[in-house]
C-alpha positions in Angstrom: 109.2 99.2 131.0 109.8 95.5 130.8 106.9 95.0 128.4 108.1 97.9 126.3 111.6 96.5 126.0 110.3 93.0 125.1 108.0 94.5 122.4 110.8 96.7 121.0 113.1 93.8 120.7 110.5 91.5 119.1 109.6 94.2 116.6 113.1 94.3 115.3 113.5 90.5 115.4 110.2 89.7 113.7 110.5 92.3 111.0 113.7 90.6 109.9 112.7 87.0 110.3 109.1 86.7 109.1 108.7 84.5 106.0 106.1 84.9 103.3 102.7 84.3 104.8 100.2 86.0 102.4 98.3 84.0 99.8 98.9 85.4 96.3 95.5 85.5 94.5 96.8 86.9 91.2 99.6 89.0 89.8 99.5 91.0 86.5 101.5 93.6 84.7 99.5 96.0 82.5 101.5 99.2 83.1 104.8 99.7 81.4 106.2 101.8 84.2 105.6 102.8 87.8 102.1 102.6 89.2 101.5 105.8 91.3 98.1 104.8 92.8 96.0 101.7 93.1 92.4 101.6 94.5 89.5 99.3 95.0 86.3 100.6 93.4 83.5 101.4 95.9 81.9 98.0 95.5 85.4 96.4 95.3 84.5 94.5 92.1 87.2 96.5 90.2 90.7 97.8 90.7 91.7 101.3 89.4 95.4 101.8 88.8 97.1 105.1 87.8 100.5 104.9 86.0 103.4 107.0 85.0 102.8 105.5 81.5 99.9 107.9 81.2 97.3 105.2 81.6 94.3 104.6 83.9 93.6 100.8 83.9 90.6 99.1 85.3 91.0 95.4 86.4 88.6 92.8 87.7 89.5 92.4 91.3 88.5 88.7 91.5 90.3 87.4 88.3 92.9 90.1 87.7 91.8 90.4 84.1 91.9 93.8 82.4 88.5 95.4 81.9 89.3 98.8 80.4 92.2 101.1 79.6 92.3 104.8 79.2 95.2 106.9 77.9 95.9 110.5 78.9 98.4 113.1 77.7 100.5 113.1 80.8 101.7 111.1 83.8 98.6 109.9 85.8 100.1 110.9 89.1 97.2 110.3 91.5 93.7 108.9 91.6 90.9 109.6 94.1 87.4 108.2 94.4 84.5 110.8 94.5 81.0 111.0 95.8 79.7 110.7 92.3 78.8 107.4 90.8 81.6 105.8 88.8 83.7 109.0 88.7 87.3 109.5 89.8 89.6 112.5 90.2 92.6 112.0 87.9 95.6 114.1 88.7 97.9 114.6 85.7 101.5 115.8 86.1 103.9 117.2 83.5 106.1 120.2 84.2 103.8 123.3 83.8 100.9 121.4 82.2 99.6 119.7 85.3 95.8 119.4 85.7 93.0 117.6 87.5 90.2 115.9 85.6 86.8 114.7 86.9 86.6 111.5 84.8 83.4 109.5 84.3 84.3 105.9 83.9 81.0 104.9 82.3 80.8 107.6 79.7 84.6 107.9 79.3 84.3 111.6 79.5 86.1 114.4 81.3 83.5 116.5 83.0 85.6 119.2 84.7 89.3 120.1 84.1 91.2 122.2 86.6 94.1 124.0 85.0 96.7 124.2 87.8 98.9 126.5 85.8 96.6 129.3 86.9 98.0 129.0 90.4 101.5 130.2 89.7 103.4 133.0 88.1 103.0 132.4 84.4 105.8 135.0 83.7 108.4 132.6 85.1 110.2 130.8 82.3 109.6 127.1 81.7 113.2 126.3 82.6 113.0 127.3 86.2 109.6 126.0 87.3 108.2 122.5 87.5 105.3 120.7 89.2 106.5 117.8 91.3 103.4 116.9 93.3 99.7 116.9 92.2 96.8 115.7 94.4 93.1 116.2 94.6 90.1 115.2 96.8 86.5 116.1 97.1 86.0 117.9 100.5 82.2 118.3 99.9 79.6 117.9 97.2 80.3 121.3 95.6 84.1 121.6 95.5 87.4 120.0 94.6 90.5 120.6 96.7 93.9 120.4 95.1 97.3 120.2 96.7 100.4 120.8 94.7 104.1 121.0 95.0 106.4 123.0 92.7 110.1 123.2 92.3 111.7 126.4 91.0 115.0 128.3 91.0 116.0 131.9 90.9 119.5 133.3 90.7 121.1 129.9 91.7 118.7 129.5 94.6 116.4 126.5 94.7 112.9 126.2 96.3 110.2 123.6 97.0 106.9 125.3 97.6 103.2 124.4 97.4 99.6 125.3 98.2 96.0 124.1 98.7 93.2 125.6 96.5 89.5 125.2 96.3 87.7 124.9 93.0 84.0 124.9 91.9 83.1 121.3 91.0 80.5 122.3 88.4 82.4 125.0 86.5 86.1 124.2 87.2 86.6 127.8 88.3 89.1 128.7 91.0 87.4 129.7 94.3 90.1 130.5 96.8 93.5 129.6 98.3 93.4 127.6 101.5 97.1 127.2 102.4 100.4 128.4 101.1 103.8 127.1 102.2 105.6 123.9 101.7 105.1 121.4 98.9 101.9 119.4 99.5 103.0 115.8 99.1 99.9 114.1 100.6 96.2 115.0 100.7 93.5 112.7 102.2 90.0 112.9 103.6 88.7 110.8 106.5 86.0 108.2 105.8 83.4 110.2 107.8 84.2 113.3 105.8 84.9 115.4 108.9 88.7 115.8 108.6 91.1 116.8 105.9 94.8 115.9 106.4 97.8 117.0 104.4 101.6 116.9 104.8 104.1 119.4 103.4 107.8 119.6 102.7 109.4 123.1 102.4 113.0 123.2 101.1 115.2 126.2 100.4 118.8 126.1 99.1 120.2 129.5 98.7 123.1 131.9 99.0 122.6 133.9 102.2 125.9 135.8 101.5 128.7 135.6 98.9 130.1 132.1 99.0 127.8 131.1 101.9 125.3 128.5 100.8 122.7 127.2 103.2 119.9 124.6 103.0 116.7 124.5 105.0 114.0 121.9 105.3 110.7 121.9 107.2 108.0 119.2 107.2 104.5 119.5 108.6 101.5 117.3 109.2 98.3 119.3 109.3 94.6 118.5 109.9 91.7 120.8 109.1 87.9 120.7 109.1 86.2 120.5 105.7 85.2 124.1 105.9 88.8 125.0 106.6 87.8 127.2 109.6 90.1 125.2 111.9 93.7 124.0 111.3 95.9 122.0 113.7 99.5 121.0 113.2 100.1 117.5 114.4 103.8 117.3 113.6 106.4 119.9 112.6 110.2 119.4 112.2 112.8 121.9 111.0 116.4 121.2 109.9 118.6 124.3 109.3 121.5 122.6 107.6 120.2 119.3 106.4 123.4 117.6 107.5 121.9 115.3 110.2 118.5 114.4 108.6 116.6 115.9 111.5 113.4 116.0 109.5 111.4 113.0 108.2 109.5 113.3 105.0 106.0 111.9 105.3 105.5 109.7 102.3 102.0 108.4 102.7 98.9 109.0 104.9 95.9 106.8 105.7 92.9 107.1 107.9 91.4 104.2 109.9 87.9 103.2 108.8 86.4 104.7 112.0 88.2 108.0 111.2 89.8 108.1 114.6 93.4 107.3 113.7 95.9 108.5 111.1 98.8 106.3 109.9 101.9 107.9 108.5 104.7 106.3 106.4 108.0 108.1 106.5 111.4 108.0 104.7 113.3 107.0 107.9 112.2 103.4 108.9 109.3 104.6 110.9 105.5 104.5 110.9 103.5 106.8 113.1 100.0 106.6 114.4 98.1 109.7 115.4 94.9 110.1 117.4 92.9 112.7 115.4 90.6 113.8 118.2 93.3 114.3 120.7 95.8 115.6 118.2 98.7 113.5 119.5 101.0 110.7 118.3 100.0 107.5 120.0 102.4 105.0 118.5 105.7 104.7 116.6 106.7 101.5 114.7 110.3 100.9 113.7 110.8 98.9 110.5 114.5 98.2 110.7 115.0 96.3 107.4 114.1 99.0 104.9 115.2 102.5 104.2 111.9 104.2 103.5 108.2 103.4 103.1 105.9 104.7 100.4 102.7 102.7 100.9 100.4 102.4 104.0 96.7 101.6 104.7 94.5 100.6 107.6 92.8 97.2 107.6 89.1 97.3 108.3 89.4 96.2 111.9 91.2 99.5 112.7 93.7 97.4 114.8 96.2 96.6 112.0 98.0 98.4 109.2 99.5 97.1 106.0 102.7 98.7 104.7 104.9 98.5 101.6 108.6 99.5 101.5 111.4 100.2 99.1 112.8 96.7 99.5 109.8 94.9 98.0 108.4 93.9 101.4 104.7 94.0 102.4 103.9 93.7 106.1 100.8 93.6 108.3 101.4 95.2 111.7 99.5 94.6 114.9 99.1 98.1 116.4 98.5 96.9 120.0 101.9 95.2 120.2 103.8 96.8 117.3 104.6 93.4 115.8 104.5 92.2 112.2 101.9 89.5 111.7 102.1 88.7 108.0 104.9 89.3 105.5 105.6 89.0 101.8 108.8 89.9 99.9 108.4 90.3 96.1 111.1 88.8 93.8 113.7 91.4 92.8 112.8 93.6 95.8 110.8 96.3 93.8 109.8 99.5 95.5 106.2 99.2 96.6 104.4 102.3 95.5 100.8 101.9 96.6 98.5 99.6 98.7 94.8 99.6 99.2 93.1 97.3 101.8 89.6 96.0 101.3 87.0 97.5 103.5 85.2 94.1 104.0 87.7 91.2 103.5 91.3 90.2 104.1 92.3 91.3 100.6 94.9 93.8 99.6 95.9 95.1 96.2 99.6 96.0 95.9 101.4 98.0 93.2 105.1 98.5 92.5 107.6 100.7 90.6 107.9 98.2 87.8 104.2 98.3 86.9 103.2 95.1 88.6 100.0 94.7 90.5 98.9 91.8 92.7 96.0 90.7 94.9 97.0 89.3 98.3 95.0 87.6 101.0 95.8 86.9 104.6 94.3 84.4 106.9 92.5 85.3 110.1 92.8 83.8 113.6 89.5 83.7 115.3 90.2 85.2 118.7 88.6 84.7 122.1 85.8 86.9 123.1 86.7 90.6 123.5 86.6 90.6 127.3 88.8 87.4 127.5 91.4 89.1 125.2 91.5 92.1 127.4 91.9 90.1 130.6 94.2 87.3 129.4 96.0 87.3 126.1 96.2 88.1 122.4 96.9 85.5 119.8 98.1 86.1 116.2 100.3 84.5 113.6 100.8 83.4 110.0 101.5 80.2 108.1 105.0 80.1 109.7 104.4 80.5 113.4 101.9 81.5 116.0 102.4 83.9 118.9 100.5 84.4 122.1 101.1 87.6 124.2 99.9 87.3 127.8 99.1 90.1 130.2 100.9 88.0 132.9 104.1 86.0 132.6 103.8 83.3 129.9 105.2 80.4 132.1 101.9 80.5 134.1 100.3 79.0 131.0 100.4 75.6 129.2 99.7 75.6 125.4 98.7 72.6 123.2 97.7 72.3 119.6 95.2 69.7 118.3 93.9 68.8 114.8 90.2 68.4 114.0 90.4 64.7 115.1 91.6 65.6 118.6 95.2 64.5 118.0 97.9 66.6 119.7 100.5 68.1 117.3 104.1 67.8 118.3 105.1 71.4 118.5 107.8 73.2 120.4 106.8 76.2 122.4 109.4 79.0 123.1 108.8 81.2 126.1 110.0 84.9 126.1 108.7 86.6 129.2 105.1 87.5 128.3 105.3 85.8 124.9 104.9 82.2 123.7 106.0 81.4 120.2 105.6 78.2 118.2 106.8 77.2 114.7 103.8 75.7 112.7 105.5 75.8 109.3 105.6 72.0 109.0 102.0 71.4 109.8 99.8 70.3 106.9 97.1 72.6 105.6 93.9 72.4 107.7 92.0 73.6 110.8 93.7 73.4 114.2 92.7 74.2 117.8 95.1 76.0 120.2 94.2 75.2 123.8 95.5 77.4 126.6 95.4 76.2 130.2 95.8 78.3 133.3 94.7 77.5 136.9 91.9 75.2 135.9 90.7 77.6 133.1 90.7 76.5 129.5 90.7 78.8 126.4 90.4 77.5 122.9 91.3 79.2 119.6 90.7 78.0 116.1 93.3 78.7 113.4 93.4 78.0 109.7 96.8 76.8 108.3 97.3 77.2 104.5 100.4 76.1 102.6 
């Protein structure tokens, strides 16, 4: 209980006080409006960005220079990599004219177009029906799975509904409906291809009797096998009157690289982590200085996540201790709309509501051997400070910092129960060694400080 209380307090404290600690590699603005999705190409040499300005733009990931630009008729709402070489699924959104295109980047051709208008009642007038969510993934080599959300009204009653549908990848013909219910606002596939996950929001605003107007909202988080023979609800919330915000809209989903965990960003200050195999929530992170979060991704070590919020802040979180490790706040506090983390390096591409995209890098701390970490401590930090969390009380340990010439650095060390924290913001750039002493034992950590 003591450890939990310390961690909860530090989570709030550090999420407020962390200064900028990413290295900005490049920053560009090629879109004239909101970027809905940004992705590394499979070999990570390129960046794909989908915009509300009806453009798909390809950028060199190393230099940030624009390589190619493609224009479409409608808002490029979502973008997904496929199993095919240099092909992406492009989701276009515009009222009733939403569609999904299998787009070949090399030939600049659209191979398959899925007309999503076929899914709904075409007799309904244009005025009372509108697509508000459009997503697509490739669940297997032969099919495309679409998830949509639609808003419509009838007789002064308003509804958010949606569905999942399977399509033939070769012909573009509709195969079958997989799910019907709330608006599908997220649709992702695990890296190992064994799990499909989607989240839904179902809203109803209607007159249940003369002069009696009620509102209902239900959110769900659902996982399924690629053959859709098995479904499991990981999370379900229901709010009958919508007065107390009892439901949390799940804004973004991301699988860990080992496919074992699922990270969820919400509209209520929280991130959730789910164990897919066990079907349970394993962690909850409270981000107190923002209202809602739209972007989230796992980092390749499966032990950290990177998040983006409505206040222009990007954070890296250590999942073991629920603490923010790195932070950057963009000027003007733009809403961060999409983040993709490299599968190989400490690089992250970030997009915002104003059409800006940037490449960030974070520095690593080379930790002790894995068995030493488990038995003794964990060390992490950024260019502003370092923190060491001990399994035992911190005052049993002495900590010193040396440069590469063996000179001791004059640092102050603050002790907080199991935690030692030290400000390194005034240290010059370079390599330093942190030495930790306890009962005749010595542990050494190497850190890289970059200004």
